[in-house]
N, C-alpha and C positions, 0 to 999 in steps of 0.2 A: 626357627626350625630346630627340632630336637637332634641330639647327637645320633640317635637311632636312625632317623630319616636321612641325615647326612651320610651315615655309613652305608645305608641301603642304596642311595643314589650313586655313591662311589663304586660300590660293588657292581651295580647294573652297568655303569659306564665302562667298567673293566671286563664285562662279560661274565661276571660271577653271579650265579643264581643264589639269592639269599634264601634263608629258611622260610618256608611257607610260599615260595614262588616256583615257577616252572618256565622252561624254555618253550616258546611257541614259534611258528613260522613268522610271527610279526614282532618278536622280541620277548623280553622277560616280563611275565605278568603273574598276578596272584594265582596260586594253585587251583582255587575253586572257580576262577573265571573260565569261560568256555569260548573256543573258536567257533564262529558261526557267520552266517550271512545276515545282512541287514533285513532281508526279506522275511526272516523268521520273526522280526520284532515290529514290523509295520504292516498295515493293510491299506490297500488303495480304496479311494472313494470316488466314483465316477458318475455323479448325478448331474444332468444338464438342466438348465432352466433359461428361459428368455424373459422372466418376470422382472425386468429392470425397474418397473414401477414399485415393486415390493421390496426387492433386495438391492442394496447399493453395490456398484461395480468398483472393484479395487484392482490395483496393480501391485505386483510383488517386487520390491526393490531392496537394496542393501541398507536402506534407511528404515525398512519395515514395510508394512502394508499401507499403501497410500491410495486414497480415493482416485479413481481414474481421471476425474476432472481436475484434480490437483496435480497429478503426475504429468498429464498431457496438456497443462496450461489451459484449463477451462473447457477442454473438449468433452462434450457430453457423450455418454454411452448410447449405442443404438442396437436394436435387435439384430441378430445374425442368423444365418441358416442353421448352424449347429446349436446356437445358444451359448451359455456360459457355464463353467463348472461351478457348482455350489460348494462352499466351504463352511460347514457348520462351525459354530463356536468351539474353539479349542483344537480344531484340526489344523493341519500344516499344508502349506503350498509353497511352490518355488517356480521361478522362471526357468524353463527347461533349456534355454540357450544362453551361451556366455561368449563374450568377445575375448576374455582373458583367462578362461578355464576355471574361474571361480564361481561357485554357485552359493546362493544364500537362501536359507530356509526360514520361513516366517510362520509363526503360529497365529491363528485368528484369535485375538484377545479383545475384540470389539464387544463381545457378549451377545452377538446375534449372527445369523447366517449371512454371508456375503457372497458375491459372485466374482469370479476371475476369468481370464481368458480360457477358452476351451482347451488350449494347448498346455496350460499349466497342470502338472500332476497335483493331486490332492491326496493326502493320506492321514491316517491316525495310527495309534499303536495297537499291537496285538496284546494278548494277555501276558506276553513275556517282556514287553518293553514299556519304558516310561518316556513319554514324548519329550519332556524337558531335557532329560538326559541325552536322548538321541539327537535332538537339535543342537545341543552343545557339542556333541561328538562331531557332527557334520560341519558345523560352522567354525570350529576352532582347532581342528587337528591337521597337521601337515600331511599325515598319512592319507586322509581323505582327499586333500587337495591334489596329492600326487595321483590318486585314483582318477580324479576328474581330468587331469592333464592327459591321461592315457586314453580318454574317450574321443580325442580329436581324430577324425577320420578325413582329413583333407579339408579344404575350404578355410574360411576365416573364423568360423564360429564352432564352438564345441557344444554338442548336444548330449544331454543326460536325461534320457527317458526313464520312466518309473521302473520298467522291467530291468533296465541296466543298473539303476540305483540299488535295486534289491540284491544284485550280485556282489555288492561290496562286502568284503570279508574283513573281519577284525576280531578282537577278543572282547567279550561282553561279561559284565558282572551279573549276578542274579538280580531279579527285579527289585528285591528289597534293598539291595545296595544302590541300585540305580536311583531309587526314590530318595534315599538318604543323601546321595551326592547332589541330586537336583535341589533338595531342600537347602543345603549349604550354599550352593551357587546362587540360588534364587534369593536367599537372604542378602548376600553380597550385592546382587543385582538391584535389590530394593534400595540399598544404601546409595548406589550409583544413580538410580532413578530420582531419589529425593534430592540429591545434590544437583542434578540437572535441572529439576524444577526450581530449586532455589536460585540457581544462576539465571534462569529465564525470568523469574520474578524480579531479580535485581536489575536485569537489563530493561525490563518494562518500567521499573521505577526510574531508572536513568533516562529513558526515553520521555517519560512524563515530565521530568524536571527540565530536560533540554527544550521541551516544547513550551514550558511555562515560565522559565527563569530568564528568558530573553524576549524582548518585545517583538511582535510581528512586524512585518514590513509596513511602513507608514504609521507605526505606533511608536511612542517614546517611553512607555511605562510597561514593565513586565507584569504578568498576573501574580507571580510569586516573587517575594522580595525579602531579604533579610531586614530585621528590625533596625530602625535608625537611619535608613536611606529613603529619601522621598523625592529628590530632584529628578527632573526629566532626563532621559538619556540623550546624549549627543547623536546627531545624524551627520555623516560625512560620506563623500564618494570614496570608494576604495583607493582610487589613484591619488587622493589627497592625503591618505594615511600611510601609504606604503611606497617604497622604492621597489621596482621590479628588477631582480637580479638575473644574471645569465644562468641557464642550466646547461650541463654538458649533454652530449648525445651518445655516450658510450653504451654499447649493448652489453648484455650479461656475459657474452663470450670474451669481452675485453677486460673483464674484471676477475677477481679471484676471491676465494673464501679464506677465512681465518685471520689474515693479517696483510698489511700493505702500508704504503706511505700515507694514505688518506682513506677516510670512510666515504663511501658513495651511497647516497640515498636515492634509490630507484623508485619510480612511480608505484611499482608493485609492493614496495616496502610500506608506502603510505596506505595503499588500498587494503592490503592483507595483513601485514605483520603488526602494524602499529595503530594505536588509537590517537586521540587528540593531543596526547602529551608524550612526545617521543624522547625518551631518555636514552641518548646515544651511548652513554657509558655502560648501560646494563643490557643493551640489545645486541644481537648478532646480525650484522648485515654484511654486504659485500664491500670489497676494498679495491682501491686503485693501485696497480702494481708499481708505477714508476713516477718519479718526481717530474719528468718532462710532461706527462699528461696533466699533472696538477698545475704546472706553470701555464699550460695552454688554456686551462679553464679557470683562471684566477677569479673571473667574474662570477663563478658559482660557489665560491667559498662561503660557508655558512657560519653564523654566530648564534649564540643562545638568544632566544626570543624571535628568531626568524620563523616564518610559517611556510610550509611547503604544501602546495596544492597539486593533486594528481589531475592531469588534464586529459587523460585517456582511460577508458574502461569499457567493459562489455555491458554495462548497466548504468543505473542512475547514481552509482557511487562516484561518477566523475565529479570533481570538485571537492572530494574529501580532502581534509587538511590535517597536518600534524605540526605542532609547535615544537621547535627544537630546544632541548634543555640538556644540561649535563655534559657539554663538550669538554670542559676542564682541560683546555689546552690542546685537545685533539683537533686534527684538520679534517673537515668534512665538506663534501661538495654535493650539490643538488644534481640529480641524475636525469636520465632519459624520461621524457614525457612528464616533467614536473614544472611547476611555475613557482619559483622561490620568491618570497615577499619579505622585505625588511621594513619593520615599523619605523615611520618617521618620528612619531611621538612616543612617549613612554606608556607602555601597557604593563599591568601586573602579570607576573609569570603564571601561566596556566589559563588565563582568561581567553586569549584569542583562539586557541585550538578548539575549545569547546563551543565558543560562540559561532565560529565559522563552519562547524559541523552541525549546528542546530538547524532546524527547519526555518527559523527566523531568517537566516542568511541563505541557506541552500535552496529555498523555494525560489529565490531570484535567479538561480543558475539554470533551473529546469528549462525555461524557454530559450536559453542561450545555447543549449547543447545541440550538436550536429552529428549526423550519422545515424545508421540503423543498427547494424550488428555491433560495430565498434563505435562508441560515442566519444566525442571530444569537445573541448571548450578552449577558446583562445584567450590570450592575454588581453587583446583589444576588447573582447566581449566583457570580461570581468571588470575592466577599469571603470565602467560606468555604474557598477552595482553600488548599493548603499550599505554601509555598516553602521551599527548602533552600539554605543558603549556608554557606561556611566563615567563621567569625568572624574569621579572620586576613585582613586586607586585602591582605597580600602574596600570598596564594594566590589571592584574587579577581583581583588585578591581573595575575598570571601567566596565569591562564585567559583573561581578557579580551584581553590582548596577544597571546596565542597565536592566538586566532581572528581578531583584527584583521589580523595579519600574513598569515594564511591567506587571508582575504578579499581583501586587497590583491594577493596573488599571483594569485588567480582573476581579479581585475579587470584586471591587466596582460595576462593571456592573452586575456581578452575583448576588450580594446582591440586586441591583435594580430590577433585573429580578424576584427574589423571592418575593420582596415586591409588584411588579405589579401583580404577580400571586395571592397573597393573596388578593389584592384589587378586582381583578376580581371574585375570589371565594366568597368574602363577598357581592359584588354587586349582583352576581347571586342568592345568598341565599335570599337577601332582595327583589329583583325584582320578582323572580319566586314564592315567597310566597305571593306577593302582599302587604307586609308590607310597602314597598316603592312604591308609585304610580308614574306613568309618565303622563305627559300632552299629550293628543292626540287631 
């Protein structure tokens, strides 16, 4: 950030109008920007159709436009009395009701005309507006979110009809500057999109190797193997390879964040925060506040190499595992809805977590799961499952290290993605406020 921009930000924060700027009812903006209504920059499109055989039906969500069959779990579209709103390629639509006062605007980038609910407003730009600029303005500014909150007229939902949307007032740059701002933000958006695609590719690569570097149930040789290893893998019952430790039953309310006398690994940590290789030294999780609680649950004290299985979830991630590493003298306990397992025999670090999250092992758990909305699996059920492993520790270590390096590579790209998103958010704030000007 240049000294000139820093000075401009400081002046505006102190209520000083910099040279080339003016005071408006909405704050300090560039002198050539104009106060106006959004309705001057957009035009409604209200064409209905019931041709669901010709045009795909979509739903508007905060994740973008999704096929209705995908959004509603394979529910197929049917013809209605009114029909559906048509959304030509490049036009914008949004869900007109919100439970939390936030509305999200999606542009149709499918390259073809689609259909959405007849209740959804559809619009394009007028000659004075650039759609990409306007969408960024609506999706990313606190001023517009405040405007949305003021639309609540009782009840639990907020409604934002097109006529009311058009009444939104703010300060707009000329169309040429709108286009230039959009070009800059779209360029940054493409960087984000490419990074997201790369992450997805890496995840698919990992999935492929997880499926092929471990033998399937009742097989003893994997499809893909490191050179130099040819022996058949061992097959054993889970109960013959692990001791079952005690887990504690502390709820989130009984724990604390930041620090405490011991680390607590909750089932949600395994399901959401961590992967197959849980390095406690580098992760932020909840803590047990008192030594008396630790003493009560001594049977759930963890050691490096232990495996924690989540025994409860709302989907088939039940049975997901994390292998504990990096304790380095720290005290850690296995928490609510977990099954802590301690290997009886020696396994190479990194191998167990990846093996027990692979389809080779997890497929055995699916028939053992109980429940409908919330699914669970019991200690007694998993005791009879089989595990397969190479007796050669070098092969185990090679497999574990391969997946650890792959996960580290994915993590680097995820950090890059977050950084690029922060850059775009910062750019949007500076450009949409006019603090940073573009040459047109």
